[in-house]
VOMIFI-732311 format. One record per residue (C-alpha): x, y, z; residue number from 1; residue in three letters. Coordinates in steps of 0.2 Angstrom, whole numbers, m for minus. Example, Ala and Ser with C-alpha at 12.3 -4.5 7.8 and 13.67 -1.06 7.14 Angstrom:
<pts>
PT,62,m22,39,1,ALA
PT,68,m5,36,2,SER
</pts>
This chain:
<pts>
PT,m23,m57,59,1,MET
PT,m26,m41,50,2,TRP
PT,m11,m29,48,3,TYR
PT,m11,m11,42,4,ALA
PT,3,m6,30,5,ILE
PT,4,13,30,6,ILE
PT,16,20,17,7,ALA
PT,22,38,14,8,ASP
PT,28,42,m3,9,ASP
PT,44,52,m8,10,VAL
PT,41,69,m15,11,ALA
PT,35,69,m33,12,ASP
PT,32,51,m33,13,SER
PT,19,50,m47,14,LEU
PT,30,46,m62,15,PRO
PT,38,31,m52,16,LEU
PT,20,26,m47,17,ARG
PT,15,25,m65,18,LYS
PT,29,14,m70,19,ILE
PT,28,2,m55,20,HIS
PT,9,2,m53,21,ARG
PT,5,m14,m63,22,PRO
PT,17,m25,m52,23,ALA
PT,11,m17,m36,24,HIS
PT,m7,m20,m41,25,LEU
PT,m3,m38,m46,26,ALA
PT,3,m42,m28,27,ARG
PT,m13,m34,m21,28,LEU
PT,m24,m44,m33,29,THR
PT,m15,m60,m27,30,ALA
PT,m20,m55,m9,31,LEU
PT,m38,m51,m14,32,ASN
PT,m39,m68,m24,33,ASP
PT,m34,m77,m9,34,ALA
PT,m47,m68,2,35,GLY
PT,m34,m59,12,36,ARG
PT,m36,m41,7,37,LEU
PT,m48,m30,17,38,LEU
PT,m44,m13,9,39,ILE
PT,m31,m5,m2,40,ALA
PT,m28,12,m10,41,GLY
PT,m18,27,m11,42,PRO
PT,m19,44,m1,43,HIS
PT,m22,58,m14,44,PRO
PT,m10,72,m11,45,ALA
PT,m25,84,m12,46,ILE
PT,m43,83,m7,47,ASP
PT,m49,76,m23,48,ALA
PT,m54,59,m30,49,ILE
PT,m43,62,m45,50,ASP
PT,m28,72,m39,51,PRO
PT,m21,73,m57,52,GLY
PT,m3,79,m57,53,GLU
PT,m3,82,m38,54,ALA
PT,m2,63,m37,55,GLY
PT,m2,54,m20,56,PHE
PT,6,55,m3,57,SER
PT,6,37,1,58,GLY
PT,m5,21,3,59,SER
PT,m14,11,15,60,LEU
PT,m16,m8,14,61,VAL
PT,m25,m19,27,62,VAL
PT,m22,m37,24,63,ALA
PT,m22,m54,33,64,ASP
PT,m5,m61,37,65,PHE
PT,1,m75,48,66,ASP
PT,12,m64,58,67,SER
PT,19,m46,60,68,LEU
PT,35,m52,53,69,GLU
PT,27,m59,37,70,SER
PT,17,m43,35,71,ALA
PT,33,m33,36,72,ILE
PT,42,m45,24,73,THR
PT,27,m43,11,74,TRP
PT,27,m24,13,75,ALA
PT,46,m23,11,76,GLU
PT,45,m33,m5,77,GLN
PT,32,m22,m13,78,ASP
PT,37,m14,m30,79,PRO
PT,34,3,m23,80,TYR
PT,45,0,m9,81,LYS
PT,59,m8,m19,82,LEU
PT,59,5,m33,83,ASN
PT,59,21,m22,84,GLY
PT,40,26,m22,85,VAL
PT,39,24,m4,86,TYR
PT,50,34,8,87,ALA
PT,45,24,23,88,ASN
PT,33,10,27,89,VAL
PT,25,7,44,90,LEU
PT,17,m10,48,91,VAL
PT,6,m13,63,92,LYS
PT,m8,m25,69,93,PRO
PT,m26,m20,65,94,TYR
PT,m42,m25,74,95,LEU
PT,m57,m23,63,96,LYS
PT,m72,m19,74,97,VAL
PT,m85,m11,62,98,LEU
PT,m94,m14,51,99,PRO
</pts>
């Protein structure tokens, strides 16, 4: 089943994001390579494709997991969560309807 992982960043998270981005992307790449990633990306802190120093306010990942518990475990082990980029993470089931 698909699960939405919705994360909110701490204030001024950009320096931490830059440090931990390679490890964060490696986990997402592994999900993608396994055919389990629907979408993933950050929420810019301002209304711009490139927010520059304004940074990001959080992230959204929608991926396939065996259960809600396994999705929560995966989210809790993300380098952004483990290293203080994320202030909080919400994981909930997601039903893809369109397209």
